[in-house]
C-alpha positions as CSV (number, residue, x, y, z in Angstrom):
1,X,0.0,0.0,0.0
2,X,1.4,3.4,-0.9
3,X,2.0,6.1,1.7
4,X,-0.7,8.2,0.1
5,X,-3.3,5.4,0.3
6,X,-2.2,4.5,3.9
7,X,-2.5,8.2,4.9
8,X,-6.0,8.4,3.3
9,X,-7.1,5.2,5.1
10,X,-5.7,6.6,8.4
11,X,-7.7,9.8,8.0
12,X,-10.9,8.0,7.2
13,X,-10.5,5.7,10.1
14,X,-9.7,8.6,12.4
15,X,-12.9,10.4,11.2
16,X,-15.0,7.3,11.7
17,X,-13.8,6.7,15.3
18,X,-14.0,10.5,16.0
19,X,-17.6,10.5,15.0
20,X,-18.3,7.4,17.2
21,X,-16.6,9.1,20.1
22,X,-18.7,12.2,19.5
23,X,-21.8,10.1,19.6
24,X,-20.7,8.5,22.9
25,X,-20.0,11.9,24.3
26,X,-23.5,13.1,23.3
27,X,-25.0,10.0,25.1
28,X,-22.8,10.6,28.2
29,X,-24.1,14.2,28.3
30,X,-27.8,13.2,27.8
31,X,-27.8,10.3,30.3
32,X,-27.7,12.2,33.6
33,X,-30.0,14.9,32.3
34,X,-32.7,12.3,31.4
35,X,-32.2,10.2,34.6
36,X,-32.6,13.3,36.8
37,X,-35.4,15.1,34.9
38,X,-38.4,16.0,37.0
39,X,-40.9,16.7,34.2
40,X,-41.4,16.4,30.5
41,X,-43.8,15.9,27.6
42,X,-43.7,12.8,25.5
43,X,-45.5,12.0,22.2
44,X,-45.5,8.4,21.0
45,X,-46.8,7.7,17.5
46,X,-47.3,4.3,15.9
47,X,-49.6,4.1,12.8
48,X,-53.0,5.2,13.9
49,X,-52.0,5.2,17.6
50,X,-50.8,8.4,19.3
51,X,-50.1,9.1,23.0
52,X,-49.5,12.6,24.3
53,X,-48.4,12.7,28.0
54,X,-47.3,15.3,30.4
55,X,-45.4,14.0,33.4
56,X,-44.5,15.8,36.7
57,X,-42.5,13.6,39.1
58,X,-42.9,11.7,41.2
59,X,-46.4,10.3,40.3
60,X,-48.5,12.9,38.4
61,X,-49.3,12.7,34.7
62,X,-51.9,13.6,32.1
63,X,-52.1,11.3,29.1
64,X,-54.4,11.3,26.1
65,X,-54.5,8.3,23.8
66,X,-55.9,8.5,20.3
67,X,-56.5,5.6,18.0
68,X,-58.1,6.8,14.8
69,X,-61.2,8.8,15.7
70,X,-61.3,7.5,19.3
71,X,-59.6,9.1,22.2
72,X,-59.4,8.5,26.0
73,X,-57.6,10.3,28.7
74,X,-56.0,9.4,32.0
75,X,-54.9,11.8,34.7
76,X,-53.3,11.3,38.0
77,X,-52.9,14.2,40.4
78,X,-52.6,14.5,44.2
79,X,-53.0,10.7,44.6
80,X,-56.2,10.5,42.7
81,X,-56.6,8.8,39.3
82,X,-59.1,10.0,36.8
83,X,-60.0,8.3,33.5
84,X,-62.3,9.3,30.6
85,X,-63.5,6.7,28.2
86,X,-64.1,7.4,24.4
87,X,-67.8,8.1,25.3
88,X,-66.7,11.0,27.4
89,X,-67.6,9.5,30.8
90,X,-65.2,10.1,33.7
91,X,-64.3,7.8,36.6
92,X,-62.0,8.3,39.5
93,X,-60.3,6.2,42.2
94,X,-57.3,6.2,44.5
95,X,-54.1,6.8,42.6
96,X,-51.1,4.5,42.4
97,X,-47.4,5.0,43.1
98,X,-46.3,3.5,39.7
99,X,-42.9,5.0,38.9
100,X,-43.6,7.2,35.8
101,X,-40.4,9.0,36.7
102,X,-38.0,6.1,37.0
103,X,-35.1,6.9,34.6
104,X,-37.1,9.3,32.5
105,X,-39.9,8.8,30.0
106,X,-41.0,5.2,29.6
107,X,-40.0,3.4,26.4
108,X,-41.2,-0.2,26.1
109,X,-41.6,-0.3,29.8
110,X,-38.1,0.9,30.4
111,X,-37.0,4.4,31.3
112,X,-35.3,6.3,28.5
113,X,-32.1,6.5,30.5
114,X,-32.0,2.7,30.7
115,X,-32.4,2.5,26.9
116,X,-29.6,5.0,26.5
117,X,-27.3,3.0,28.8
118,X,-28.0,-0.2,26.7
119,X,-27.1,1.7,23.5
120,X,-24.0,3.1,25.1
121,X,-22.7,-0.2,26.3
122,X,-23.8,-2.6,23.5
123,X,-24.6,-0.6,20.4
124,X,-22.8,1.2,17.7
125,X,-23.3,4.9,17.1
126,X,-22.8,6.7,13.8
127,X,-23.5,10.3,12.8
128,X,-26.6,10.9,10.6
129,X,-26.6,14.7,10.1
130,X,-29.0,17.2,11.8
131,X,-32.7,18.1,11.7
132,X,-35.3,20.1,13.5
133,X,-37.7,18.6,16.0
134,X,-40.3,20.8,17.7
135,X,-38.6,23.9,16.6
136,X,-35.1,22.9,17.9
137,X,-32.1,21.7,16.0
138,X,-30.8,18.3,17.0
139,X,-27.9,16.0,16.0
140,X,-29.0,12.6,14.6
141,X,-27.2,9.5,15.7
142,X,-27.8,6.2,13.9
143,X,-28.1,3.3,16.4
144,X,-26.9,-0.2,15.4
145,X,-26.7,-3.5,17.1
146,X,-24.5,-6.5,16.4
147,X,-25.8,-8.7,13.5
148,X,-28.1,-6.0,12.1
149,X,-27.0,-4.7,8.6
150,X,-28.9,-1.4,9.1
151,X,-29.4,1.0,12.0
152,X,-32.3,-0.2,14.2
153,X,-33.2,3.3,15.3
154,X,-32.1,7.0,15.3
155,X,-31.7,9.3,18.3
156,X,-31.7,13.0,17.9
157,X,-30.1,15.1,20.7
158,X,-30.5,18.8,21.1
159,X,-27.3,20.5,20.1
160,X,-27.6,23.2,22.7
161,X,-28.9,21.6,25.9
162,X,-28.1,17.9,25.1
163,X,-31.6,16.6,26.0
164,X,-33.0,13.9,23.6
165,X,-35.7,15.3,21.3
166,X,-36.6,12.1,19.3
167,X,-36.1,8.4,19.4
168,X,-37.4,6.7,16.2
169,X,-37.5,3.3,14.6
170,X,-39.3,1.9,11.5
171,X,-42.2,1.0,13.7
172,X,-42.7,4.0,16.0
173,X,-41.5,7.4,17.1
174,X,-41.0,9.0,20.5
175,X,-40.6,12.8,20.7
176,X,-39.7,14.6,23.9
177,X,-40.2,18.2,24.9
178,X,-40.7,20.6,27.9
179,X,-37.9,19.0,29.8
180,X,-38.1,20.3,33.4
181,X,-40.6,23.0,32.2
182,X,-43.8,21.6,33.7
183,X,-44.5,22.4,37.4
184,X,-47.9,20.7,38.0
185,X,-50.6,18.6,36.5
186,X,-54.1,20.2,36.6
187,X,-57.1,18.3,38.0
188,X,-59.4,17.6,35.0
189,X,-62.7,19.4,34.7
190,X,-65.2,16.5,35.0
191,X,-68.1,16.6,32.6
192,X,-71.2,16.7,34.9
193,X,-74.7,16.9,33.4
194,X,-76.4,20.2,34.3
195,X,-80.0,19.9,35.4
196,X,-82.6,21.9,33.6
197,X,-83.5,25.1,35.6
198,X,-86.7,25.2,37.5
199,X,-89.4,27.6,36.3
200,X,-92.7,28.9,37.6
201,X,-93.9,30.0,34.1
202,X,-97.2,28.5,33.0
203,X,-96.9,26.8,29.6
204,X,-99.8,26.9,27.1
205,X,-100.2,23.4,26.0
206,X,-102.8,24.3,23.4
207,X,-101.5,27.1,21.2
208,X,-104.8,27.3,19.2
209,X,-106.7,28.4,22.4
210,X,-105.3,31.6,23.7
211,X,-104.9,32.0,27.5
212,X,-107.8,33.8,29.1
213,X,-107.1,37.5,29.8
């Protein structure tokens, strides 16, 4: 191999490993931010399915699930759980202490921080350019695993504050926003039927016969 070819190969290899190292650094910056976040908004889309959820740690959340034309809503606030079915009917009961806040937003029943740790330890990371998510610019990282010829997912990390903005695969997409910006979940306004007002007015049941004067 000529010195020129060897030099070119060395430069290419350096660039490849430099980009991998940059991806690892981005993950290392994002991990503690996600693990220690106290509130966020998450949107999960998969075909006709969409979930929009606000979370305020440790246990409060407001989640709306939409499938096609149907939607339902679940709210937990101040240890009370509220649910609204697609017909618009509300129910309430005692809340739970399920850890919505354990390691950040839930991705396939694991906190986002757990997913990022698995990627960091077992996956391969390659640079995929930049894009805009929710009005913010983020750096795309292609995520690969051993034995897979193509990346299995992409992770887009905010270039300024290093919070993840999107985790996407061929099947579904998770988008994140309002990191640490939410302070409280509001109690839902329950839809209660309003009774008809009472009246003392006499009603003429026979409009053809005028009331006597």
